[in-house]
Backbone and ligand atoms as CSV (ligand in chain L), in Angstrom:
chain,resi,resn,atom,element,x,y,z
A,1,MET,N,N,26.456,-5.700,9.197
A,1,MET,CA,C,27.134,-6.239,7.982
A,1,MET,C,C,26.721,-7.637,7.650
A,2,GLN,N,N,26.554,-8.391,8.636
A,2,GLN,CA,C,26.138,-9.781,8.561
A,2,GLN,C,C,24.768,-9.876,7.751
A,3,LEU,N,N,23.970,-8.930,8.136
A,3,LEU,CA,C,22.600,-8.873,7.673
A,3,LEU,C,C,22.735,-8.567,6.101
A,4,ASP,N,N,23.543,-7.552,5.759
A,4,ASP,CA,C,23.759,-7.125,4.395
A,4,ASP,C,C,24.178,-8.386,3.549
A,5,ASN,N,N,25.093,-9.169,4.123
A,5,ASN,CA,C,25.527,-10.286,3.321
A,5,ASN,C,C,24.504,-11.208,3.081
A,6,LEU,N,N,23.610,-11.463,4.125
A,6,LEU,CA,C,22.473,-12.344,4.041
A,6,LEU,C,C,21.550,-11.864,2.927
A,7,TYR,N,N,21.324,-10.575,2.921
A,7,TYR,CA,C,20.355,-9.949,1.916
A,7,TYR,C,C,20.894,-10.109,0.572
A,8,GLN,N,N,22.350,-9.997,0.430
A,8,GLN,CA,C,22.870,-10.009,-0.833
A,8,GLN,C,C,22.758,-11.421,-1.373
A,9,GLU,N,N,22.796,-12.406,-0.503
A,9,GLU,CA,C,22.692,-13.772,-0.861
A,9,GLU,C,C,21.277,-14.161,-1.314
A,10,VAL,N,N,20.262,-13.589,-0.674
A,10,VAL,CA,C,18.891,-13.751,-1.129
A,10,VAL,C,C,18.626,-13.104,-2.541
A,11,ILE,N,N,19.235,-11.944,-2.822
A,11,ILE,CA,C,19.150,-11.284,-4.042
A,11,ILE,C,C,19.780,-12.129,-5.160
A,12,LEU,N,N,21.077,-12.564,-4.840
A,12,LEU,CA,C,21.791,-13.391,-5.827
A,12,LEU,C,C,21.144,-14.731,-6.188
A,13,ASP,N,N,20.552,-15.245,-5.083
A,13,ASP,CA,C,19.860,-16.549,-5.194
A,13,ASP,C,C,18.740,-16.475,-6.223
A,14,HIS,N,N,17.956,-15.331,-6.073
A,14,HIS,CA,C,16.872,-15.096,-7.028
A,14,HIS,C,C,17.304,-14.782,-8.295
A,15,TYR,N,N,18.422,-14.071,-8.420
A,15,TYR,CA,C,18.871,-13.747,-9.802
A,15,TYR,C,C,19.443,-14.998,-10.459
A,16,LYS,N,N,20.043,-15.903,-9.749
A,16,LYS,CA,C,20.524,-17.139,-10.353
A,16,LYS,C,C,19.407,-18.239,-10.676
A,17,ASN,N,N,18.442,-18.257,-9.731
A,17,ASN,CA,C,17.396,-19.176,-9.724
A,17,ASN,C,C,16.086,-18.429,-9.729
A,18,PRO,N,N,15.772,-17.793,-10.782
A,18,PRO,CA,C,14.566,-16.847,-10.859
A,18,PRO,C,C,13.303,-17.808,-10.701
A,19,GLN,N,N,12.291,-17.358,-9.967
A,19,GLN,CA,C,11.009,-17.969,-9.798
A,19,GLN,C,C,10.036,-17.570,-10.952
A,20,ASN,N,N,9.211,-18.529,-11.392
A,20,ASN,CA,C,8.165,-18.219,-12.337
A,20,ASN,C,C,8.647,-17.503,-13.534
A,21,LYS,N,N,9.950,-17.698,-13.910
A,21,LYS,CA,C,10.455,-17.121,-15.093
A,21,LYS,C,C,10.286,-17.971,-16.362
A,22,SER,N,N,9.193,-17.908,-16.946
A,22,SER,CA,C,8.795,-18.686,-18.181
A,22,SER,C,C,7.414,-18.208,-18.576
A,23,LEU,N,N,7.312,-17.509,-19.682
A,23,LEU,CA,C,6.033,-16.795,-20.047
A,23,LEU,C,C,5.005,-17.910,-20.384
A,24,ALA,N,N,3.807,-17.737,-19.860
A,24,ALA,CA,C,2.725,-18.686,-20.174
A,24,ALA,C,C,1.947,-18.099,-21.446
A,25,GLY,N,N,1.448,-19.104,-22.161
A,25,GLY,CA,C,0.728,-18.643,-23.406
A,25,GLY,C,C,-0.716,-18.125,-23.266
A,26,ASP,N,N,-1.219,-18.391,-22.041
A,26,ASP,CA,C,-2.622,-18.063,-21.931
A,26,ASP,C,C,-2.957,-17.126,-20.763
A,27,ASN,N,N,-2.102,-16.088,-20.750
A,27,ASN,CA,C,-2.348,-15.005,-19.699
A,27,ASN,C,C,-3.631,-14.200,-20.027
A,28,ASP,N,N,-4.192,-13.651,-19.030
A,28,ASP,CA,C,-5.299,-12.736,-19.102
A,28,ASP,C,C,-4.725,-11.356,-19.620
A,29,ALA,N,N,-3.590,-11.005,-19.215
A,29,ALA,CA,C,-2.931,-9.891,-19.676
A,29,ALA,C,C,-1.389,-9.996,-19.593
A,30,GLN,N,N,-0.885,-9.345,-20.579
A,30,GLN,CA,C,0.641,-9.484,-20.633
A,30,GLN,C,C,1.203,-8.089,-21.006
A,31,VAL,N,N,2.233,-7.573,-20.232
A,31,VAL,CA,C,2.702,-6.183,-20.437
A,31,VAL,C,C,4.271,-6.448,-20.672
A,32,HIS,N,N,4.865,-5.356,-21.291
A,32,HIS,CA,C,6.340,-5.226,-21.471
A,32,HIS,C,C,6.841,-3.949,-20.820
A,33,HIS,N,N,7.570,-3.921,-19.840
A,33,HIS,CA,C,8.030,-2.700,-19.189
A,33,HIS,C,C,9.577,-2.618,-19.319
A,34,VAL,N,N,10.048,-1.352,-19.581
A,34,VAL,CA,C,11.499,-1.133,-19.661
A,34,VAL,C,C,11.941,0.008,-18.686
A,35,ASN,N,N,13.100,-0.273,-18.204
A,35,ASN,CA,C,13.732,0.773,-17.246
A,35,ASN,C,C,14.847,1.350,-18.065
A,36,PRO,N,N,14.632,2.454,-18.763
A,36,PRO,CA,C,15.688,3.029,-19.730
A,36,PRO,C,C,16.947,3.409,-18.989
A,37,SER,N,N,16.920,3.783,-17.739
A,37,SER,CA,C,18.192,4.289,-17.102
A,37,SER,C,C,19.073,3.293,-16.840
A,38,CYS,N,N,18.593,1.929,-16.891
A,38,CYS,CA,C,19.582,0.861,-16.577
A,38,CYS,C,C,19.549,-0.111,-17.749
A,39,GLY,N,N,18.544,-0.154,-18.545
A,39,GLY,CA,C,18.412,-1.135,-19.662
A,39,GLY,C,C,17.692,-2.387,-19.309
A,40,ASP,N,N,17.048,-2.360,-18.138
A,40,ASP,CA,C,16.352,-3.606,-17.684
A,40,ASP,C,C,15.057,-3.726,-18.445
A,41,GLU,N,N,14.624,-5.006,-18.742
A,41,GLU,CA,C,13.384,-5.171,-19.468
A,41,GLU,C,C,12.678,-6.369,-18.765
A,42,VAL,N,N,11.335,-6.201,-18.638
A,42,VAL,CA,C,10.514,-7.359,-18.153
A,42,VAL,C,C,9.287,-7.416,-18.991
A,43,THR,N,N,9.016,-8.739,-19.332
A,43,THR,CA,C,7.641,-9.039,-20.007
A,43,THR,C,C,7.016,-9.907,-19.014
A,44,LEU,N,N,5.723,-9.469,-18.556
A,44,LEU,CA,C,5.109,-10.174,-17.398
A,44,LEU,C,C,3.692,-10.396,-17.754
A,45,GLY,N,N,3.328,-11.739,-17.451
A,45,GLY,CA,C,1.838,-12.070,-17.664
A,45,GLY,C,C,1.230,-12.385,-16.378
A,46,VAL,N,N,-0.093,-12.139,-16.295
A,46,VAL,CA,C,-0.902,-12.413,-15.144
A,46,VAL,C,C,-2.173,-13.240,-15.533
A,47,LYS,N,N,-2.517,-14.186,-14.698
A,47,LYS,CA,C,-3.795,-14.908,-14.833
A,47,LYS,C,C,-4.503,-14.705,-13.618
A,48,LEU,N,N,-5.786,-14.445,-13.784
A,48,LEU,CA,C,-6.600,-14.323,-12.497
A,48,LEU,C,C,-7.743,-15.426,-12.552
A,49,GLU,N,N,-8.177,-15.809,-11.372
A,49,GLU,CA,C,-9.344,-16.592,-11.256
A,49,GLU,C,C,-10.282,-15.836,-10.278
A,50,GLY,N,N,-11.360,-15.195,-10.838
A,50,GLY,CA,C,-12.055,-14.211,-9.972
A,50,GLY,C,C,-11.112,-13.050,-9.537
A,51,ASN,N,N,-10.939,-13.003,-8.285
A,51,ASN,CA,C,-10.182,-11.904,-7.660
A,51,ASN,C,C,-8.795,-12.449,-7.278
A,52,ARG,N,N,-8.491,-13.612,-7.635
A,52,ARG,CA,C,-7.253,-14.184,-7.100
A,52,ARG,C,C,-6.118,-14.378,-8.217
A,53,VAL,N,N,-4.902,-14.076,-7.910
A,53,VAL,CA,C,-3.807,-14.200,-8.825
A,53,VAL,C,C,-3.362,-15.579,-8.855
A,54,ILE,N,N,-3.667,-16.248,-9.954
A,54,ILE,CA,C,-3.333,-17.738,-10.079
A,54,ILE,C,C,-2.046,-18.067,-10.794
A,55,SER,N,N,-1.543,-16.865,-11.579
A,55,SER,CA,C,-0.248,-17.059,-12.215
A,55,SER,C,C,0.346,-15.754,-12.390
A,56,VAL,N,N,1.729,-15.667,-12.106
A,56,VAL,CA,C,2.521,-14.501,-12.433
A,56,VAL,C,C,3.758,-15.135,-13.118
A,57,ASN,N,N,3.830,-14.823,-14.420
A,57,ASN,CA,C,4.999,-15.477,-15.175
A,57,ASN,C,C,5.566,-14.328,-15.900
A,58,TRP,N,N,6.991,-14.462,-16.161
A,58,TRP,CA,C,7.723,-13.370,-16.781
A,58,TRP,C,C,8.947,-13.852,-17.502
A,59,GLU,N,N,9.390,-12.990,-18.282
A,59,GLU,CA,C,10.819,-13.061,-18.920
A,59,GLU,C,C,11.460,-11.809,-18.746
A,60,GLY,N,N,12.755,-11.771,-18.652
A,60,GLY,CA,C,13.359,-10.469,-18.537
A,60,GLY,C,C,14.942,-10.588,-18.625
A,61,VAL,N,N,15.534,-9.408,-18.878
A,61,VAL,CA,C,16.855,-9.238,-18.895
A,61,VAL,C,C,17.269,-7.980,-18.151
A,62,GLY,N,N,18.370,-7.987,-17.577
A,62,GLY,CA,C,18.777,-6.610,-16.915
A,62,GLY,C,C,19.660,-6.954,-15.730
A,63,CYS,N,N,19.807,-5.947,-14.804
A,63,CYS,CA,C,20.719,-6.054,-13.693
A,63,CYS,C,C,20.169,-7.043,-12.683
A,64,SER,N,N,20.897,-7.483,-11.742
A,64,SER,CA,C,20.535,-8.447,-10.672
A,64,SER,C,C,19.352,-7.890,-9.741
A,65,ILE,N,N,19.429,-6.548,-9.559
A,65,ILE,CA,C,18.285,-6.027,-8.773
A,65,ILE,C,C,16.998,-6.141,-9.442
A,66,SER,N,N,16.940,-5.772,-10.599
A,66,SER,CA,C,15.614,-5.760,-11.409
A,66,SER,C,C,15.114,-7.202,-11.573
A,67,GLN,N,N,16.056,-8.093,-11.815
A,67,GLN,CA,C,15.585,-9.544,-12.132
A,67,GLN,C,C,15.289,-10.273,-10.818
A,68,ALA,N,N,16.106,-10.032,-9.791
A,68,ALA,CA,C,15.767,-10.670,-8.527
A,68,ALA,C,C,14.465,-10.077,-7.860
A,69,SER,N,N,14.372,-8.789,-8.015
A,69,SER,CA,C,13.130,-8.154,-7.464
A,69,SER,C,C,11.832,-8.755,-8.179
A,70,THR,N,N,11.973,-8.841,-9.481
A,70,THR,CA,C,10.755,-9.459,-10.220
A,70,THR,C,C,10.508,-10.850,-9.766
A,71,SER,N,N,11.575,-11.606,-9.593
A,71,SER,CA,C,11.427,-13.027,-9.052
A,71,SER,C,C,10.739,-13.065,-7.708
A,72,ILE,N,N,11.292,-12.250,-6.798
A,72,ILE,CA,C,10.716,-12.240,-5.470
A,72,ILE,C,C,9.248,-11.776,-5.479
A,73,MET,N,N,8.892,-10.705,-6.256
A,73,MET,CA,C,7.619,-10.251,-6.410
A,73,MET,C,C,6.644,-11.371,-6.873
A,74,SER,N,N,7.105,-12.083,-8.030
A,74,SER,CA,C,6.309,-13.228,-8.586
A,74,SER,C,C,5.993,-14.202,-7.582
A,75,ASP,N,N,6.843,-14.571,-6.791
A,75,ASP,CA,C,6.645,-15.590,-5.660
A,75,ASP,C,C,5.766,-15.034,-4.696
A,76,LEU,N,N,5.895,-13.769,-4.294
A,76,LEU,CA,C,5.130,-13.181,-3.194
A,76,LEU,C,C,3.685,-12.995,-3.489
A,77,LEU,N,N,3.482,-12.593,-4.672
A,77,LEU,CA,C,2.082,-12.078,-5.105
A,77,LEU,C,C,1.172,-13.288,-5.601
A,78,LEU,N,N,1.916,-14.421,-6.035
A,78,LEU,CA,C,1.161,-15.608,-6.513
A,78,LEU,C,C,0.288,-16.124,-5.369
A,79,GLY,N,N,-1.098,-16.295,-5.816
A,79,GLY,CA,C,-2.026,-16.864,-4.875
A,79,GLY,C,C,-2.693,-15.932,-3.922
A,80,LYS,N,N,-2.262,-14.663,-4.080
A,80,LYS,CA,C,-3.036,-13.571,-3.350
A,80,LYS,C,C,-4.182,-13.042,-4.014
A,81,THR,N,N,-5.054,-12.429,-3.276
A,81,THR,CA,C,-6.199,-11.705,-3.912
A,81,THR,C,C,-5.593,-10.339,-4.537
A,82,LEU,N,N,-6.327,-9.674,-5.426
A,82,LEU,CA,C,-5.864,-8.510,-5.881
A,82,LEU,C,C,-5.668,-7.396,-4.872
A,83,GLU,N,N,-6.483,-7.493,-3.903
A,83,GLU,CA,C,-6.495,-6.376,-2.772
A,83,GLU,C,C,-5.206,-6.616,-1.970
A,84,GLU,N,N,-4.898,-7.991,-1.633
A,84,GLU,CA,C,-3.661,-8.296,-0.897
A,84,GLU,C,C,-2.480,-8.050,-1.697
A,85,ALA,N,N,-2.521,-8.219,-2.966
A,85,ALA,CA,C,-1.391,-7.955,-3.809
A,85,ALA,C,C,-1.041,-6.405,-3.864
A,86,GLN,N,N,-2.110,-5.677,-3.886
A,86,GLN,CA,C,-2.058,-4.243,-3.949
A,86,GLN,C,C,-1.471,-3.716,-2.672
A,87,GLN,N,N,-1.900,-4.239,-1.550
A,87,GLN,CA,C,-1.389,-3.778,-0.249
A,87,GLN,C,C,0.131,-4.094,-0.084
A,88,ILE,N,N,0.486,-5.352,-0.496
A,88,ILE,CA,C,1.844,-5.767,-0.482
A,88,ILE,C,C,2.785,-4.792,-1.344
A,89,SER,N,N,2.264,-4.546,-2.482
A,89,SER,CA,C,2.964,-3.665,-3.578
A,89,SER,C,C,3.169,-2.288,-2.911
A,90,GLU,N,N,2.133,-1.760,-2.333
A,90,GLU,CA,C,2.189,-0.416,-1.738
A,90,GLU,C,C,3.120,-0.369,-0.638
A,91,ASN,N,N,3.213,-1.459,0.162
A,91,ASN,CA,C,4.201,-1.635,1.264
A,91,ASN,C,C,5.534,-1.569,0.704
A,92,PHE,N,N,5.732,-2.282,-0.418
A,92,PHE,CA,C,7.172,-2.320,-0.916
A,92,PHE,C,C,7.532,-0.956,-1.589
A,93,LEU,N,N,6.509,-0.324,-2.261
A,93,LEU,CA,C,6.784,0.982,-2.784
A,93,LEU,C,C,7.286,1.958,-1.636
A,94,HIS,N,N,6.520,1.880,-0.550
A,94,HIS,CA,C,6.874,2.723,0.582
A,94,HIS,C,C,8.261,2.516,1.102
A,95,LEU,N,N,8.621,1.166,1.187
A,95,LEU,CA,C,9.944,0.844,1.503
A,95,LEU,C,C,11.087,1.368,0.629
A,96,MET,N,N,10.662,1.302,-0.763
A,96,MET,CA,C,11.689,1.816,-1.710
A,96,MET,C,C,11.776,3.346,-1.593
A,97,GLN,N,N,10.828,4.049,-1.108
A,97,GLN,CA,C,10.819,5.514,-0.971
A,97,GLN,C,C,11.405,5.979,0.334
A,98,SER,N,N,11.822,4.970,1.165
A,98,SER,CA,C,12.282,5.312,2.543
A,98,SER,C,C,13.712,5.827,2.688
A,99,LYS,N,N,14.382,5.896,1.598
A,99,LYS,CA,C,15.780,6.422,1.638
A,99,LYS,C,C,16.664,5.693,2.623
A,100,GLY,N,N,16.394,4.437,2.869
A,100,GLY,CA,C,17.263,3.700,3.803
A,100,GLY,C,C,16.830,3.778,5.242
A,101,ALA,N,N,15.778,4.471,5.398
A,101,ALA,CA,C,15.338,4.678,6.872
A,101,ALA,C,C,14.525,3.498,7.383
A,102,GLU,N,N,13.980,2.670,6.515
A,102,GLU,CA,C,13.146,1.508,7.031
A,102,GLU,C,C,13.715,0.169,6.530
A,103,GLU,N,N,13.372,-0.803,7.329
A,103,GLU,CA,C,13.952,-2.172,7.037
A,103,GLU,C,C,12.850,-3.097,6.326
A,104,GLY,N,N,11.631,-2.691,6.392
A,104,GLY,CA,C,10.550,-3.446,5.751
A,104,GLY,C,C,10.127,-4.543,6.811
A,105,ASP,N,N,8.933,-4.850,6.662
A,105,ASP,CA,C,8.204,-5.925,7.483
A,105,ASP,C,C,8.282,-7.236,6.828
A,106,PRO,N,N,9.193,-8.138,7.418
A,106,PRO,CA,C,9.303,-9.465,6.753
A,106,PRO,C,C,8.015,-10.309,6.736
A,107,LEU,N,N,7.102,-9.942,7.632
A,107,LEU,CA,C,5.815,-10.621,7.683
A,107,LEU,C,C,4.934,-10.306,6.530
A,108,VAL,N,N,5.130,-9.108,5.955
A,108,VAL,CA,C,4.435,-8.635,4.693
A,108,VAL,C,C,5.191,-8.999,3.500
A,109,LEU,N,N,6.472,-8.535,3.562
A,109,LEU,CA,C,7.228,-8.574,2.326
A,109,LEU,C,C,8.182,-9.756,2.137
A,110,GLU,N,N,8.321,-10.650,3.179
A,110,GLU,CA,C,9.081,-11.752,3.052
A,110,GLU,C,C,10.441,-11.517,2.475
A,111,ASP,N,N,10.824,-12.266,1.375
A,111,ASP,CA,C,12.200,-12.011,0.735
A,111,ASP,C,C,12.490,-10.624,0.273
A,112,ALA,N,N,11.425,-9.874,0.021
A,112,ALA,CA,C,11.500,-8.565,-0.566
A,112,ALA,C,C,12.193,-7.625,0.358
A,113,VAL,N,N,12.288,-7.871,1.694
A,113,VAL,CA,C,13.052,-6.992,2.583
A,113,VAL,C,C,14.449,-7.021,2.310
A,114,ALA,N,N,14.900,-8.005,1.570
A,114,ALA,CA,C,16.380,-8.030,1.159
A,114,ALA,C,C,16.722,-6.859,0.266
A,115,LEU,N,N,15.739,-6.331,-0.325
A,115,LEU,CA,C,15.970,-5.180,-1.224
A,115,LEU,C,C,15.875,-3.777,-0.533
A,116,ALA,N,N,15.547,-3.791,0.835
A,116,ALA,CA,C,15.524,-2.524,1.563
A,116,ALA,C,C,16.672,-1.595,1.348
A,117,GLY,N,N,17.927,-2.152,1.264
A,117,GLY,CA,C,19.038,-1.311,1.077
A,117,GLY,C,C,19.101,-0.543,-0.187
A,118,VAL,N,N,18.331,-1.020,-1.218
A,118,VAL,CA,C,18.301,-0.359,-2.592
A,118,VAL,C,C,17.645,1.070,-2.392
A,119,SER,N,N,16.805,1.289,-1.349
A,119,SER,CA,C,16.186,2.592,-1.257
A,119,SER,C,C,17.157,3.765,-0.933
A,120,LYS,N,N,18.467,3.254,-0.632
A,120,LYS,CA,C,19.505,4.336,-0.299
A,120,LYS,C,C,20.101,4.863,-1.697
A,121,TYR,N,N,19.833,4.128,-2.702
A,121,TYR,CA,C,20.425,4.443,-3.994
A,121,TYR,C,C,19.341,4.841,-5.090
A,122,PRO,N,N,18.995,6.124,-5.161
A,122,PRO,CA,C,17.866,6.579,-6.006
A,122,PRO,C,C,17.984,5.964,-7.432
A,123,ALA,N,N,19.137,5.833,-7.956
A,123,ALA,CA,C,19.266,5.387,-9.356
A,123,ALA,C,C,18.816,3.989,-9.508
A,124,ARG,N,N,18.892,3.160,-8.401
A,124,ARG,CA,C,18.559,1.799,-8.529
A,124,ARG,C,C,17.106,1.494,-8.097
A,125,ILE,N,N,16.375,2.424,-7.576
A,125,ILE,CA,C,14.933,2.181,-7.153
A,125,ILE,C,C,14.123,1.714,-8.329
A,126,LYS,N,N,14.398,2.363,-9.475
A,126,LYS,CA,C,13.569,1.977,-10.613
A,126,LYS,C,C,13.753,0.542,-11.040
A,127,CYS,N,N,14.993,0.056,-10.809
A,127,CYS,CA,C,15.391,-1.347,-11.080
A,127,CYS,C,C,14.377,-2.273,-10.172
A,128,ALA,N,N,14.537,-1.914,-8.947
A,128,ALA,CA,C,13.815,-2.784,-7.931
A,128,ALA,C,C,12.185,-2.666,-8.160
A,129,LEU,N,N,11.780,-1.594,-8.729
A,129,LEU,CA,C,10.251,-1.428,-9.000
A,129,LEU,C,C,9.754,-2.000,-10.295
A,130,LEU,N,N,10.632,-2.234,-11.141
A,130,LEU,CA,C,10.277,-2.520,-12.566
A,130,LEU,C,C,9.177,-3.615,-12.614
A,131,GLY,N,N,9.564,-4.884,-11.998
A,131,GLY,CA,C,8.625,-5.931,-12.109
A,131,GLY,C,C,7.342,-5.677,-11.406
A,132,TRP,N,N,7.442,-4.868,-10.224
A,132,TRP,CA,C,6.154,-4.604,-9.536
A,132,TRP,C,C,5.282,-3.742,-10.235
A,133,MET,N,N,5.863,-2.684,-10.990
A,133,MET,CA,C,5.011,-1.791,-11.841
A,133,MET,C,C,4.349,-2.580,-12.971
A,134,ALA,N,N,5.154,-3.537,-13.549
A,134,ALA,CA,C,4.611,-4.472,-14.550
A,134,ALA,C,C,3.411,-5.271,-14.069
A,135,PHE,N,N,3.640,-5.824,-12.810
A,135,PHE,CA,C,2.541,-6.627,-12.226
A,135,PHE,C,C,1.310,-5.698,-12.129
A,136,LYS,N,N,1.472,-4.470,-11.553
A,136,LYS,CA,C,0.289,-3.580,-11.378
A,136,LYS,C,C,-0.436,-3.312,-12.671
A,137,ASP,N,N,0.351,-2.986,-13.743
A,137,ASP,CA,C,-0.249,-2.802,-14.988
A,137,ASP,C,C,-0.969,-4.054,-15.596
A,138,ALA,N,N,-0.286,-5.139,-15.505
A,138,ALA,CA,C,-0.973,-6.377,-15.981
A,138,ALA,C,C,-2.227,-6.820,-15.201
A,139,SER,N,N,-2.173,-6.696,-13.867
A,139,SER,CA,C,-3.211,-7.087,-13.026
A,139,SER,C,C,-4.447,-6.183,-13.193
A,140,VAL,N,N,-4.209,-4.773,-13.411
A,140,VAL,CA,C,-5.380,-4.002,-13.716
A,140,VAL,C,C,-6.002,-4.356,-15.074
A,141,GLN,N,N,-5.160,-4.570,-16.110
A,141,GLN,CA,C,-5.704,-4.974,-17.412
A,141,GLN,C,C,-6.471,-6.292,-17.304
A,142,ALA,N,N,-5.940,-7.274,-16.623
A,142,ALA,CA,C,-6.496,-8.554,-16.434
A,142,ALA,C,C,-7.873,-8.534,-15.758
A,143,HIS,N,N,-7.892,-7.583,-14.734
A,143,HIS,CA,C,-9.077,-7.518,-13.862
A,143,HIS,C,C,-10.201,-6.727,-14.708
A,144,SER,N,N,-9.899,-5.727,-15.445
A,144,SER,CA,C,-10.935,-5.025,-16.148
A,144,SER,C,C,-11.509,-5.927,-17.372
A,145,LYS,N,N,-10.606,-6.829,-17.764
A,145,LYS,CA,C,-11.118,-7.816,-18.843
A,145,LYS,C,C,-12.163,-8.753,-18.182
A,146,GLU,N,N,-11.797,-9.178,-16.934
A,146,GLU,CA,C,-12.661,-10.127,-16.212
A,146,GLU,C,C,-14.044,-9.521,-15.881
A,147,GLU,N,N,-14.102,-8.192,-15.729
A,147,GLU,CA,C,-15.331,-7.640,-15.300
A,147,GLU,C,C,-16.297,-7.432,-16.523
A,148,LYS,N,N,-15.719,-7.579,-17.783
A,148,LYS,CA,C,-16.563,-7.313,-18.929
A,148,LYS,C,C,-17.491,-8.398,-19.197
L,1,ZN,ZN,ZN,18.725,-2.186,-13.283
């Protein structure tokens, strides 16, 4: 119970004080993703330098889960290489698909383990994944641009 309260605090803190929430004008790629089942929206931009994520910036509206998860993700993936970001994202996706059976590895997911409980509520998993899917989309676009 104590753990749940702590996790709720992490989520609320990110919701109230979102990280990297301000769209940059010079992104390598920018995407807009919507979660129609809840009405959450995220516009997310990514900037790369070679293989490294040097900026994750976003704007969004929606429920606390979607906005907090996007804030946590933007903090977590900033400064990582694309390979590292992909590994962390897959780890988070796995956690969201665990139906409450897993707690998540704080060494890999840091604050994102606070969202582990969401995996028990199938209707909310899309909220938690919205920002992560937007990042995946934007980073693939940014990367393919860089290779040309
Ligand atoms: Zn939502």
